[in-house]
C-alpha positions as CSV (number, residue, x, y, z in Angstrom):
1,M,-37.7,-39.5,-60.5
2,A,-36.6,-37.0,-58.4
3,A,-36.5,-36.9,-54.9
4,R,-38.9,-34.5,-53.2
5,P,-37.5,-31.8,-51.1
6,P,-38.1,-31.9,-47.0
7,S,-41.0,-30.1,-46.3
8,R,-39.9,-26.8,-44.0
9,F,-42.4,-27.7,-41.4
10,G,-41.4,-31.4,-41.0
11,T,-40.5,-34.7,-43.1
12,D,-43.3,-35.0,-44.6
13,Q,-45.9,-32.4,-45.7
14,G,-48.4,-31.8,-42.8
15,E,-45.4,-33.2,-40.2
16,L,-44.1,-31.4,-37.4
17,T,-41.4,-32.8,-35.4
18,P,-42.4,-31.6,-31.4
19,R,-39.2,-28.5,-32.0
20,Q,-40.8,-27.2,-34.6
21,L,-44.7,-27.3,-33.2
22,A,-42.7,-25.5,-30.6
23,D,-41.1,-23.2,-32.3
24,A,-44.5,-22.3,-34.1
25,W,-46.0,-21.6,-30.7
26,K,-43.1,-19.1,-30.1
27,R,-43.3,-17.7,-32.9
28,Q,-47.0,-16.8,-32.7
29,G,-46.4,-15.2,-29.0
30,G,-47.8,-18.2,-26.8
31,F,-44.5,-18.5,-24.9
32,D,-43.5,-15.0,-24.4
33,T,-47.1,-14.9,-22.5
34,V,-46.9,-17.7,-20.3
35,R,-43.3,-16.5,-19.7
36,K,-44.6,-13.1,-18.3
37,Q,-47.8,-14.0,-16.8
38,L,-45.9,-16.5,-14.4
39,L,-43.5,-13.6,-13.7
40,V,-46.1,-11.2,-12.8
41,D,-47.4,-14.5,-10.9
42,F,-44.0,-15.1,-9.4
43,L,-43.8,-11.1,-8.2
44,Q,-47.2,-11.2,-6.8
45,S,-46.0,-14.5,-4.2
46,D,-44.8,-14.8,-1.3
47,D,-41.7,-16.5,-2.8
48,R,-40.7,-13.6,-4.6
49,A,-39.7,-12.4,-0.6
50,A,-38.1,-15.2,0.1
51,L,-35.8,-15.5,-2.9
52,L,-35.1,-11.9,-2.4
53,A,-34.1,-12.6,1.1
54,E,-31.7,-15.5,0.5
55,L,-29.9,-12.8,-2.3
56,D,-29.3,-10.8,0.4
57,T,-27.2,-13.4,2.6
58,L,-25.9,-14.6,-0.6
59,L,-24.8,-11.9,-2.2
60,P,-22.6,-10.1,0.2
61,S,-20.4,-13.7,0.2
62,I,-20.4,-13.7,-3.4
63,L,-18.7,-10.2,-4.0
64,A,-16.2,-11.0,-1.0
65,S,-15.3,-14.1,-2.4
66,T,-14.6,-13.0,-6.1
67,P,-12.6,-9.9,-6.0
68,S,-12.0,-9.9,-9.7
69,L,-15.8,-8.5,-10.7
70,A,-15.1,-5.3,-9.2
71,Q,-12.5,-5.5,-12.0
72,K,-14.2,-6.2,-14.4
73,P,-16.4,-3.8,-16.8
74,K,-19.9,-2.7,-15.4
75,H,-22.1,-4.4,-17.9
76,L,-20.4,-7.4,-17.7
77,R,-20.8,-7.6,-14.0
78,P,-24.8,-8.2,-13.5
79,A,-24.1,-11.6,-16.0
80,E,-21.0,-12.2,-13.7
81,V,-23.3,-12.5,-11.0
82,L,-26.2,-14.1,-12.5
83,S,-23.5,-16.9,-13.6
84,L,-21.9,-17.2,-9.7
85,V,-25.6,-17.2,-8.4
86,E,-26.7,-19.8,-10.9
87,Q,-23.5,-22.3,-10.0
88,R,-24.6,-22.2,-6.3
89,G,-28.3,-23.3,-7.1
90,T,-29.3,-20.5,-5.3
91,L,-32.6,-20.3,-8.1
92,N,-32.6,-23.8,-7.9
93,G,-35.6,-24.0,-5.5
94,T,-37.6,-21.1,-7.0
95,V,-37.7,-22.5,-10.2
96,N,-38.5,-26.1,-9.1
97,A,-41.4,-23.6,-7.5
98,V,-42.8,-22.2,-10.3
99,E,-42.7,-25.0,-12.6
100,G,-45.0,-26.8,-9.9
101,K,-47.2,-24.1,-9.6
102,L,-47.8,-24.3,-13.5
103,R,-48.3,-28.0,-13.0
104,A,-50.8,-27.8,-10.6
105,Q,-52.7,-25.5,-12.6
106,R,-54.5,-27.2,-15.0
107,G,-56.0,-23.9,-16.3
108,K,-53.0,-22.6,-17.5
109,G,-51.1,-26.0,-18.7
110,R,-54.9,-26.3,-21.1
111,K,-54.2,-23.2,-22.1
112,V,-51.0,-23.8,-23.4
113,E,-52.1,-27.3,-24.5
114,R,-55.0,-25.5,-26.8
115,E,-52.4,-23.6,-28.1
116,L,-50.5,-26.0,-29.2
117,R,-53.0,-28.0,-30.6
118,K,-54.2,-24.8,-32.8
119,V,-50.9,-24.2,-34.2
120,L,-50.5,-27.8,-35.2
121,C,-54.1,-27.7,-36.8
122,E,-53.4,-24.6,-38.8
123,K,-49.7,-25.9,-40.0
124,K,-52.1,-28.6,-41.0
125,G,-53.8,-26.9,-42.8
126,I,-57.4,-28.7,-40.8
127,P,-59.9,-26.5,-38.8
128,F,-59.2,-26.1,-34.9
129,V,-61.8,-27.1,-33.0
130,D,-61.8,-25.3,-29.7
131,D,-63.1,-27.6,-26.9
132,G,-63.9,-25.0,-24.5
133,R,-61.4,-26.5,-21.6
134,E,-58.3,-24.2,-21.1
135,D,-59.8,-22.6,-17.9
136,E,-60.7,-24.9,-15.5
137,E,-59.3,-25.4,-12.7
138,E,-61.0,-28.3,-11.6
139,E,-63.3,-31.3,-12.7
140,P,-66.9,-30.4,-11.4
141,V,-68.6,-32.9,-8.8
142,V,-72.4,-33.0,-8.6
143,V,-73.5,-34.0,-4.8
144,V,-77.1,-35.4,-5.0
145,K,-78.5,-35.3,-1.4
146,K,-81.7,-36.9,-0.6
147,E,-84.3,-34.6,1.5
148,E,-85.3,-36.0,5.2
149,P,-89.0,-35.8,4.6
150,A,-91.7,-36.6,7.6
151,V,-92.2,-40.2,8.2
152,E,-95.8,-39.8,7.4
153,Q,-95.4,-37.7,4.2
154,S,-92.6,-40.1,3.2
155,K,-94.9,-43.4,3.4
156,Q,-97.6,-41.6,1.6
157,D,-95.5,-40.8,-1.5
158,E,-93.9,-44.2,-1.6
159,A,-97.8,-45.6,-1.9
160,S,-98.2,-43.2,-4.6
161,H,-94.7,-43.0,-6.8
162,P,-92.6,-46.1,-6.2
163,Q,-88.7,-44.9,-6.1
164,A,-87.2,-45.7,-9.5
165,S,-84.6,-48.3,-9.6
166,P,-80.8,-47.3,-10.5
167,A,-81.9,-49.7,-13.8
168,D,-84.1,-47.0,-15.0
169,G,-81.5,-44.6,-14.9
170,Q,-81.7,-42.8,-11.7
171,V,-79.8,-41.6,-9.2
172,K,-79.5,-42.9,-5.4
173,P,-79.9,-40.6,-3.1
174,D,-76.5,-39.3,-1.3
175,E,-74.8,-40.6,-4.2
176,V,-71.9,-38.6,-5.7
177,V,-71.9,-38.0,-9.3
178,A,-68.8,-36.8,-10.8
179,A,-67.9,-35.6,-14.3
180,P,-65.9,-37.6,-16.6
181,S,-62.6,-36.7,-16.6
182,A,-60.8,-36.4,-20.2
183,D,-58.7,-39.3,-18.9
184,V,-61.6,-41.6,-18.6
185,E,-62.7,-43.4,-21.7
186,M,-66.5,-43.5,-21.1
187,S,-68.0,-47.2,-22.2
188,D,-71.9,-48.5,-22.5
189,A,-70.4,-52.1,-21.1
190,A,-71.6,-53.1,-17.7
191,P,-68.6,-53.3,-14.9
192,S,-67.5,-56.5,-14.8
193,G,-69.6,-58.5,-12.3
194,T,-72.7,-56.8,-12.7
195,A,-75.6,-57.5,-15.1
196,P,-76.2,-55.2,-18.1
197,P,-79.4,-53.0,-17.3
198,A,-82.8,-54.1,-18.8
199,A,-84.3,-52.4,-22.0
């Protein structure tokens, strides 16, 4: 029996290596879109002014210490200067700052993850289901606050409406309820050391 030729998308039909997935995402324009957005964000930030100030002090010293730059053809000079700047590590701080901001902004990271999942689903031939979370920056938090009624009104309410206990599924006053994170699994089991709610 003849061996099956490898799929162009991976080692087996429908399988993609991470590199192939990234390449497919780049071909669809995902990487270019993120790159352009990061550039726009950088140009509008204070980091741009800091980098320009640093380059204003660095470039004269590079030009003074490298007289051979003037002898190179004009079209080769920018690449040579950029290479010398990179060798000195001038861009490292700026690159790290931009990468840190990208990691801190959940919405952009989720958008990239969503696009990668979409490409993967397309390559595997399965329908893509959007979770709609790409633009969320933070998990929503709901705070339930108890209003302070007058003492007499409070006593009347207690007599006519008994308070629901937490076992009834009611939220206690002043209790903070956070929306579940994508990283947390929800379970019906009671936490250890507590009795399960009465049925």
